[in-house]
C-alpha positions as CSV (number, residue, x, y, z in Angstrom):
1,M,100.5,50.2,-76.2
2,S,101.0,54.0,-75.3
3,S,103.2,54.5,-78.2
4,I,100.2,53.8,-80.6
5,T,98.4,56.9,-81.8
6,P,95.0,56.9,-83.0
7,H,96.4,58.4,-86.3
8,E,98.7,55.3,-86.3
9,I,95.8,53.0,-85.6
10,K,93.8,54.5,-88.9
11,Q,96.6,54.4,-91.1
12,E,97.3,50.6,-89.8
13,F,93.6,49.7,-90.4
14,I,93.2,50.9,-93.8
15,K,96.1,48.6,-94.7
16,S,94.0,45.8,-93.1
17,R,91.9,43.8,-96.0
18,M,90.2,42.0,-93.2
19,G,89.1,45.5,-91.4
20,I,88.1,46.8,-94.7
21,V,85.8,44.2,-95.6
22,G,84.4,44.4,-91.9
23,I,83.6,48.2,-92.3
24,T,82.0,47.8,-95.9
25,I,79.8,45.2,-94.4
26,L,78.8,47.5,-91.7
27,S,78.3,50.2,-93.9
28,I,75.6,48.4,-95.9
29,L,73.9,47.3,-92.8
30,V,74.1,50.9,-91.4
31,I,72.4,52.1,-94.9
32,T,69.9,49.4,-94.6
33,S,68.8,50.4,-91.1
34,V,68.5,54.2,-92.4
35,I,66.4,52.8,-95.4
36,A,64.1,50.8,-93.3
37,I,63.5,53.6,-90.7
38,I,62.8,56.3,-93.2
39,S,60.9,54.3,-96.0
40,I,58.8,51.9,-94.2
41,P,56.0,53.6,-92.0
42,I,56.3,53.2,-88.3
43,E,52.6,51.5,-88.3
44,T,53.9,48.4,-90.4
45,F,56.5,48.0,-87.5
46,Q,53.9,48.4,-84.8
47,E,51.5,46.1,-86.7
48,W,53.9,43.2,-87.1
49,N,51.8,40.5,-85.3
50,N,48.3,42.0,-86.2
51,P,47.4,39.3,-88.9
52,G,44.4,41.8,-90.2
53,N,47.2,44.1,-91.4
54,W,48.6,41.5,-94.0
55,I,45.4,40.0,-95.3
56,S,46.2,41.4,-98.6
57,N,49.2,39.4,-98.8
58,P,49.3,35.6,-99.9
59,K,50.4,33.0,-97.3
60,V,53.6,31.2,-97.5
61,A,54.5,32.7,-100.7
62,I,58.2,32.2,-102.3
63,P,60.1,35.2,-103.7
64,V,59.1,36.3,-107.0
65,W,62.6,36.1,-108.5
66,V,62.3,32.3,-108.1
67,N,60.1,32.4,-111.2
68,M,63.3,33.4,-113.2
69,F,64.8,30.0,-112.7
70,M,61.7,27.9,-113.1
71,V,60.5,26.3,-116.5
72,E,56.8,26.2,-115.0
73,K,56.1,29.7,-113.9
74,I,54.5,30.1,-110.3
75,P,51.4,32.6,-110.3
76,E,52.7,35.9,-108.7
77,H,50.4,37.6,-106.2
78,K,48.3,40.6,-107.9
79,I,46.5,43.6,-106.0
80,L,44.2,45.4,-108.6
81,E,43.3,48.6,-107.4
82,N,42.2,50.7,-110.3
83,P,39.0,49.2,-112.1
84,N,37.1,50.8,-115.0
85,I,33.9,52.3,-113.6
86,E,30.5,52.2,-115.2
87,K,27.4,54.0,-114.2
88,T,24.0,53.7,-115.6
89,S,20.5,54.5,-114.5
90,V,17.2,52.8,-115.8
91,D,13.6,53.2,-114.5
92,G,14.8,54.1,-111.1
93,I,17.5,51.3,-111.0
94,N,21.3,52.6,-110.4
95,L,23.9,50.3,-111.7
96,T,27.6,51.0,-110.8
97,S,30.1,48.5,-112.4
98,H,33.7,47.9,-111.5
99,H,35.6,46.0,-114.2
100,F,38.9,44.3,-113.2
101,G,41.2,42.9,-116.1
102,L,43.7,40.5,-115.3
103,N,46.6,39.0,-117.7
104,F,46.8,35.3,-116.4
105,N,50.0,34.0,-117.8
106,Y,51.1,31.3,-115.3
107,D,51.5,27.1,-115.3
108,D,49.8,26.6,-111.8
109,F,46.3,27.9,-110.2
110,P,46.4,30.9,-107.6
111,N,46.0,30.2,-103.9
112,D,42.7,32.2,-104.0
113,F,41.0,35.6,-104.8
114,I,39.6,38.2,-102.5
115,Y,37.4,41.2,-103.2
116,E,37.8,43.9,-100.7
117,F,35.3,46.8,-100.7
118,S,33.9,49.8,-99.3
119,S,30.0,50.8,-100.1
120,E,28.0,53.9,-99.4
121,Y,24.2,53.3,-100.0
122,S,20.8,53.4,-98.3
123,G,18.3,50.3,-98.3
124,S,19.8,47.2,-99.4
125,P,21.3,47.0,-102.7
126,L,22.3,44.0,-104.5
127,L,25.8,42.7,-105.2
128,Q,26.7,40.6,-108.0
129,M,30.0,39.2,-108.9
130,S,31.2,37.5,-112.2
131,V,34.2,36.7,-114.3
132,I,34.7,36.5,-118.1
133,R,37.4,34.0,-119.2
134,P,39.9,34.3,-121.8
135,D,37.5,31.5,-123.7
136,G,34.6,33.9,-123.5
137,I,32.8,31.7,-120.7
138,K,31.2,33.7,-118.1
139,L,30.9,32.4,-114.6
140,D,28.8,34.2,-111.9
141,L,30.5,33.9,-108.7
142,I,28.1,35.4,-106.0
143,I,24.9,37.4,-105.7
144,T,24.1,38.8,-102.2
145,S,22.2,41.6,-100.7
146,L,24.0,44.4,-98.5
147,P,22.8,44.8,-95.0
148,Y,19.5,46.8,-95.0
149,S,19.7,50.4,-93.6
150,D,17.2,53.2,-93.6
151,G,19.7,56.0,-93.9
152,K,23.0,56.6,-95.6
153,T,25.5,54.1,-94.3
154,V,29.0,52.7,-94.9
155,H,29.4,49.2,-95.2
156,S,32.9,47.5,-95.6
157,E,33.4,43.9,-96.6
158,R,35.7,41.2,-97.8
159,I,34.3,38.4,-100.3
160,F,36.5,35.2,-100.1
161,S,36.8,32.6,-103.2
162,T,36.5,30.1,-100.1
163,D,33.0,31.2,-99.4
164,D,30.5,28.3,-99.8
165,S,28.2,30.4,-101.9
166,I,30.9,30.9,-104.7
167,K,31.5,27.2,-104.5
168,K,28.0,26.4,-104.9
169,N,27.1,28.7,-107.6
170,L,30.0,27.4,-109.6
171,F,28.8,24.0,-109.1
172,L,25.2,24.8,-110.7
173,Q,27.3,26.0,-113.8
174,S,29.1,22.8,-114.0
175,E,27.7,21.8,-117.6
176,K,30.1,24.4,-118.7
177,F,33.1,22.2,-118.3
178,K,33.8,18.8,-119.6
179,F,35.3,17.4,-116.2
180,V,34.0,16.7,-112.7
181,F,35.1,19.2,-110.1
182,E,33.3,18.5,-106.9
183,R,36.6,18.7,-104.8
184,Q,38.0,21.6,-106.5
185,S,38.6,24.9,-105.1
186,A,36.8,28.1,-106.6
187,E,39.9,29.6,-107.8
188,D,41.0,26.0,-109.8
189,I,37.5,26.1,-111.5
190,V,37.8,30.0,-112.5
191,F,41.0,29.4,-113.8
192,S,40.9,25.8,-115.6
193,K,40.4,25.1,-119.2
194,I,36.9,23.5,-119.9
195,D,38.2,19.9,-120.9
196,T,41.1,19.3,-118.6
197,N,42.2,20.7,-115.0
198,K,45.0,22.7,-116.3
199,P,45.2,26.2,-116.1
200,L,43.7,28.7,-118.9
201,K,46.1,31.2,-120.1
202,G,44.9,34.7,-121.2
203,N,43.0,38.0,-120.1
204,Y,40.1,37.5,-117.3
205,I,37.5,40.5,-116.6
206,F,36.4,40.3,-113.2
207,T,32.9,42.5,-112.8
208,I,31.4,43.7,-109.8
209,D,27.9,45.1,-110.2
210,M,25.9,46.8,-107.4
211,Y,22.1,47.6,-107.9
212,G,20.2,50.2,-106.1
213,V,16.6,51.1,-106.0
214,N,15.7,55.1,-106.4
215,S,18.9,55.6,-104.4
216,D,22.4,56.6,-105.1
217,T,25.1,53.6,-104.5
218,E,28.8,54.3,-104.6
219,I,31.4,51.9,-104.2
220,H,34.9,53.2,-102.4
221,E,38.2,51.5,-102.1
222,T,37.5,48.8,-104.1
223,K,40.3,46.1,-104.8
224,L,40.6,42.7,-106.1
225,I,43.4,40.4,-105.0
226,I,44.4,37.4,-106.7
227,G,46.3,35.3,-104.2
228,G,49.4,34.1,-105.9
229,K,52.2,31.6,-104.8
230,A,55.0,34.1,-105.3
231,F,55.5,37.6,-103.6
232,G,57.7,40.4,-102.9
233,I,61.9,40.2,-102.8
234,M,61.8,37.6,-99.9
235,G,58.2,35.9,-99.9
236,T,55.6,35.9,-96.9
237,D,55.2,33.7,-94.0
238,E,52.2,31.4,-92.3
239,L,50.6,35.1,-91.2
240,R,51.1,36.6,-94.6
241,R,53.5,38.8,-93.3
242,D,56.2,40.3,-95.8
243,L,59.5,38.9,-94.8
244,A,61.3,41.7,-96.4
245,I,60.0,44.1,-94.2
246,G,61.0,41.8,-91.1
247,L,64.4,41.6,-92.6
248,L,64.7,45.2,-92.9
249,W,63.6,46.1,-89.6
250,G,65.7,43.4,-88.1
251,T,68.8,45.3,-89.1
252,P,68.5,48.5,-87.0
253,L,67.2,46.3,-84.3
254,A,70.2,43.9,-84.4
255,L,72.6,46.8,-84.5
256,F,70.8,48.6,-81.7
257,I,71.3,45.5,-79.4
258,G,74.5,44.7,-80.5
259,L,76.1,48.0,-80.0
260,V,74.2,49.3,-76.8
261,V,74.9,46.0,-75.1
262,S,78.7,46.0,-76.2
263,I,79.4,49.7,-75.8
264,A,77.7,49.7,-71.9
265,S,79.5,46.6,-71.1
266,V,83.0,47.4,-72.2
267,V,82.7,51.0,-70.9
268,T,81.5,49.5,-67.5
269,G,83.9,46.9,-67.4
270,L,86.7,49.1,-68.2
271,L,86.0,51.6,-65.2
272,Y,85.2,48.8,-62.8
273,G,88.6,46.9,-63.9
274,V,90.8,49.9,-64.1
275,Y,89.7,51.5,-60.7
276,A,89.9,48.0,-58.8
277,G,93.6,47.7,-60.2
278,Y,94.6,51.2,-59.3
279,K,93.3,51.0,-56.0
280,G,94.8,47.8,-55.1
281,K,94.8,46.0,-51.5
282,K,91.4,45.3,-50.0
283,T,89.3,47.4,-52.7
284,D,90.9,45.5,-55.5
285,E,90.3,42.4,-53.5
286,T,86.5,43.2,-52.7
287,M,85.7,44.4,-56.3
288,M,87.4,41.4,-58.1
289,R,85.2,38.8,-55.8
290,F,82.2,40.5,-56.8
291,N,83.2,40.0,-60.3
292,D,83.9,36.4,-60.0
293,V,80.5,35.9,-58.3
294,I,79.0,37.4,-61.6
295,Y,81.4,35.4,-63.7
296,A,80.5,32.3,-62.2
297,L,76.6,32.7,-63.1
298,P,75.6,30.7,-65.8
299,A,74.7,33.3,-68.2
300,L,72.1,31.9,-70.6
301,P,70.1,29.8,-68.1
302,F,70.1,32.9,-65.8
303,L,68.7,34.9,-68.8
304,I,66.3,32.3,-69.7
305,I,65.0,32.1,-66.0
306,L,64.6,36.2,-65.9
307,S,62.7,36.4,-69.3
308,V,60.4,33.7,-68.0
309,T,59.6,35.1,-64.3
310,I,60.4,39.0,-64.9
311,S,59.7,40.0,-68.4
312,N,60.7,39.1,-72.0
313,S,61.0,43.0,-73.1
314,I,63.5,43.6,-75.5
315,F,65.0,46.4,-73.1
316,V,64.9,44.3,-70.1
317,M,67.0,41.6,-72.3
318,V,69.4,44.4,-73.1
319,G,69.7,45.1,-69.5
320,F,70.3,41.5,-68.5
321,L,72.9,41.3,-71.2
322,M,74.7,44.2,-70.0
323,I,74.6,42.9,-66.6
324,F,76.4,39.8,-67.6
325,G,78.6,41.2,-70.4
326,W,81.1,43.5,-68.6
327,V,82.8,40.8,-66.0
328,G,85.5,39.6,-68.8
329,I,86.4,43.2,-69.8
330,A,86.8,44.1,-66.1
331,K,89.4,41.4,-65.4
332,V,91.3,42.1,-68.5
333,S,91.6,45.8,-67.9
334,R,92.3,45.4,-64.1
335,S,95.7,43.4,-65.2
336,M,96.5,46.3,-67.7
337,S,95.9,48.8,-65.2
338,L,98.1,47.0,-62.6
339,Q,101.0,47.3,-65.1
340,I,100.2,51.0,-66.1
341,K,100.1,52.1,-62.3
342,T,103.8,51.3,-61.7
343,R,104.9,53.6,-64.3
344,G,106.6,56.9,-63.7
345,Y,104.3,59.6,-64.8
346,I,101.5,57.7,-62.5
347,D,103.8,58.2,-59.5
348,A,104.6,61.6,-60.5
349,A,100.6,62.3,-60.7
350,I,100.2,61.0,-57.3
351,M,102.9,63.2,-55.8
352,M,101.5,66.1,-57.7
353,G,98.2,65.5,-55.4
354,Q,96.2,64.7,-58.3
355,K,92.8,63.0,-57.5
356,D,92.2,59.0,-58.0
357,S,89.4,59.8,-60.5
358,K,91.7,62.2,-62.6
359,I,94.7,60.0,-62.7
360,V,92.2,57.1,-63.7
361,L,90.4,58.9,-66.3
362,K,93.2,61.4,-67.9
363,H,96.3,58.9,-67.4
364,I,95.0,55.3,-67.4
365,I,91.9,54.7,-69.3
366,P,93.3,56.8,-72.3
367,Q,96.1,53.8,-72.6
368,L,93.2,51.2,-73.0
369,L,91.0,52.8,-75.5
370,P,92.4,50.8,-78.4
371,Y,91.8,47.8,-76.4
372,A,88.2,49.1,-75.8
373,F,87.5,49.7,-79.2
374,A,88.5,46.2,-80.2
375,S,86.6,44.6,-77.4
376,I,83.4,46.5,-78.7
377,A,83.7,45.1,-81.9
378,I,84.2,41.6,-80.7
379,S,81.8,41.8,-78.4
380,V,78.8,42.6,-80.6
381,P,78.0,39.3,-82.4
382,A,77.5,37.7,-79.0
383,A,74.8,40.1,-78.0
384,I,73.1,39.7,-81.3
385,T,73.5,35.8,-81.3
386,T,72.3,35.8,-77.5
387,E,69.1,37.7,-78.5
388,A,68.5,35.5,-81.7
389,G,69.1,32.3,-79.5
390,L,66.5,33.6,-76.6
391,S,64.1,34.6,-79.5
392,F,64.6,31.4,-81.2
393,L,63.4,29.7,-78.0
394,G,60.2,31.6,-77.5
395,L,61.7,33.8,-75.0
396,G,62.1,37.2,-77.0
397,D,60.0,40.2,-77.1
398,P,57.2,39.3,-79.6
399,L,56.2,43.0,-80.6
400,F,59.6,43.4,-82.3
401,P,60.5,41.6,-85.6
402,T,63.9,40.5,-84.7
403,W,65.8,38.2,-86.8
404,G,65.5,35.5,-83.9
405,Q,61.8,36.3,-83.5
406,I,61.3,35.4,-87.3
407,L,63.5,32.2,-86.8
408,H,61.1,31.2,-83.9
409,D,57.8,31.7,-85.9
410,A,59.6,29.6,-88.5
411,N,60.3,26.8,-86.2
412,T,56.7,27.1,-84.6
413,F,54.9,26.6,-87.8
414,G,57.5,24.0,-89.3
415,A,58.8,25.8,-92.0
416,A,62.0,23.5,-92.3
417,A,59.7,20.4,-92.5
418,R,57.7,22.1,-95.2
419,G,60.6,23.3,-97.3
420,M,60.1,27.1,-96.8
421,W,63.9,27.8,-97.1
422,W,63.1,31.5,-97.9
423,W,61.5,31.7,-94.2
424,I,64.9,30.5,-92.6
425,M,67.8,31.0,-94.6
426,P,67.4,35.2,-94.9
427,P,67.7,35.6,-91.1
428,G,70.2,33.2,-90.5
429,I,72.3,34.7,-93.3
430,M,71.8,38.4,-91.9
431,I,72.9,37.2,-88.3
432,A,76.0,35.4,-89.7
433,I,76.9,38.5,-91.9
434,T,76.4,41.2,-89.2
435,G,78.4,38.9,-86.7
436,L,81.1,38.5,-89.3
437,S,81.5,42.2,-89.9
438,F,82.3,43.0,-86.2
439,V,84.4,39.8,-85.9
440,F,86.4,41.3,-88.9
441,I,86.7,44.8,-87.4
442,G,87.8,43.4,-84.1
443,N,90.2,41.2,-85.3
444,A,91.8,44.0,-87.4
445,L,91.8,46.1,-84.5
446,D,93.4,43.2,-82.2
447,A,96.3,42.7,-84.5
448,I,97.1,46.3,-84.6
449,I,97.1,47.1,-80.9
450,N,98.5,43.7,-79.6
451,P,102.1,43.5,-80.4
452,K,102.3,39.7,-80.5
453,L,99.7,39.6,-83.2
454,K,101.3,42.5,-84.9
455,R,104.5,40.7,-85.2
């Protein structure tokens, strides 16, 4: 092992196809982590479990690219934020109108529609919402008064298609249709043909009119959301969260957990085992008996108990994984240390009066660095899968969108039984790919530094 130099390891590693594939995958994961940290606002990460932050997204929507492989097109989620604005004033009545145009060309009905707005007014202005369909029929959706105010006030509100008043208004206009729709939703009625319960394709115009008497009324931050059944690259979950964001944020979290646990475990085990092997006698015996005690503890059940009784924080979990991860490394490094300390240059160093710490750090540890690097690479997948397993059981940190936590949420809401493959497969594939990259790197290094495997 001492004859292998870092340059030789590098040259041999470049020749290994398995190692190159592992490095390539790892590079992609690192780039993905950097993109996630730079491009996604930290507020999005912090608000992962806040339902109000995702209200504009559709519920359990499939990825938009699925439409490329389907004969009947699924309605995609639309967020309309730039309406045409008109303002008029007649006999002291001020009218502000916002017009949203929508080209609907799908073979299924949308899930819902939501109108969000923030208005500044005084008094009690009247808000009216209507839609003009492609066939020219105008449907009045809602007429309501905003809360009264003596002075200028700012009022924010969301109007949902599930509002009973919208369904009631549409029912009163049933004579415009040739079929009965008592049990249909508001979006089904608005987007259906007049003679059959099929989607009506074409251009829709949603109009929001706000009437104010002898006062200025302004509509700010207006937004019309047409709740489609397809959204984003990876779809959404039951809480309307964008799964692409969860997968992106899960990448740096997985690398952080895997690398921190593996590096800390290997360094601790390496120093512990080398020192025990070098000192020998009672010191070695005492240290290895303690190692056996830790090694005998059932790691996963013990981690479950600690997570339930102490804390399920991701940082506490990383600490627990470090505690149980170093013992195997310590045993192997001890056996290597026992072999290395019998060599002549170790005896020469002792005769020269060098300190034990200097001998260990300068003459023994450098001999074990190739093994340490291979061990770090091989240990990363175990840390990632352990965290994913604990999170899947509901014992992970819910504040962090790790891949295991995403799978836990999918299991909680019955994603498998409901056929929501886009909620289950991507995080599972990411866990497998990340683990595979480090396994490839570790096996390539192991084949280089292990003479038996090399032959």
